[in-house]
Phi, psi and omega in degrees: 000133188297128179070013178049049181248145174262144186293334180225159179232139174263112183274126170228095194234132178288336178200124182202172175263129181240130174249121182254127182262131174250109183254138181280139183283357178195180174306133183196201183223131168280129190259001181237164182251159175296141184074009176279135176279134180231158176242164187310309181289353185295135173282117185255345180200157177223141182235127176272106181296155176295145183292146174264144178237145183229144167264124182251117179274092186290322178302316181288321184293323183273340180074038180228177181283162177301317184296330184274348189300318182307323184291337181262001180293140182247357178226157179271150175296136179088343181279148181289135174231152180259161181299129177092352182292140178289126179253343179203146177104184005279158182234134170067185181302325184282352178056050183287134179228158167247133184240158179287125179296340180196178170296136178168215180204153177275131178265314179220157174223119182208134181046044172080005181237141180244144173266119184250127176254118175277127176285143181247136179288142183302140176276119179264140176247126187267156177296319175079343178215159169276130186182198181232130177294119186248352178200150175193140174259001176086338186229333187229346181196161175205166180227137179240134183249137179214166175238147178165184174283151187225131175230117179265145181244188183258332179209153177214160186261018171089004181260166172224145184200169179208150178175180176282131180282127178239141180262132172236152182094176186261355183161184188291343180255002187284140177287128181285123181239156185286335180288350176277346187254112179233181186294342180289345183261005177306127177080005186262160162269124192259131172252117185224188185261265186239135177246128182233003174215163189282340187304311176303327182289322174291320179297324178295328178296317176305323184273356179058043179293156184268350179171160182223121178248120182237159172286311180208171183210148176299136184300330186281004174264001180302312178298327177291315181298322179293340180266352182288148185275344179256154182290143174236126182233130178250127181279327183259323181126211186262145181121220183233020180289132177293157181292141182295148188302319185296316178294318181297317186292325179291316179293314181298325182291345181254014179300138181095349175265162172297134176229143178249132178251124175247080180283057184305128172272107191295141178246154177302137175073004183270146177265357177286132181232159175295140181218148166250127187237123176248101182305129177221148179285149178230139184290330178213167182295125177276155175286156181276159183292145178290147178264336177232138184231136177277126182288132180197161177310134174099346182285136185271130185227169178227137179280132183257351181221163182303150011268004185239038180306126178087346182291142182245142177193189181238140176300125172275307171197165177274131180283120188296328183249156177299136179270143175257134183249167185303333181281356179093001183273134167271134181209143169294137191219167171232153174270115189243130172276098180275137181298133176069004180239315183107183183289127174216147176284134182224129178304137178307324187287351181258011182241147169228143181283136170263089188289000000 
């Protein structure tokens, strides 16, 4: 690889500057100004979803002819009506009525049928972190800057949340069980080990947890995780790999602090990754994480594939010639001092930098 660089870096940093971009899913309005300070629950933007439309067969609903519908109307065309409000009727002995299916307005009435436009509540976007707005175009995006500890992950379920971080289980390889989840954890962001069944995910919903950070999770739980209302972030990926020691120790050391989860569901070619951010004060402005890192002796790395998946160590030196492996593959490699394992050659493509 040219310049001995890896294309991506997994940041695990005790204190850094993080810039979070908030993109609106459609046309909307940014409700904060540049240089304005924000807190996690603050609404920073609103998007008005497209209205839904319904055809209401008033003649059939009232049990009357199309020509008679107009005489039973109780609202004017174009006027606002509330959900459940009577819009036509009552008719006959049965006192049949037609009610509005949602907040909205009647647009047209023709041949006993009405076109109803339902009002949609604006979709609110929250800051998610305490910080300062550093950029905004007013209509489609803004950026918030904060300082704190940062742990980037491998997968997220597309949700965002914040709350006090609590540690459950005995360590990064401990299996998450439902009996570990009790009412004392209500509203918290949970740091746990490995999840291999759906029961704890549902139990966490009952406790209204604000987020769940795991080392890994069984791949067959992906559809369930995507349906959960709270963010789920995996630092290692799918399977039973424990959270790497560096990430677990950093998160564990900040237990009891507020944590923000950006469980980004990664898209192809996107540079956004799932992140845990623990806001911390800084005496001066910290540098932002590097996007590209030069491989060199002493750089801390993590193995991403077997046989040393999840192992962390430091590069001793880059091997000048391509190394041949038992599979018969030749690969540019580095000699890495892996913790509890010792020095072993590892292909550069199987390493990620822990910045």
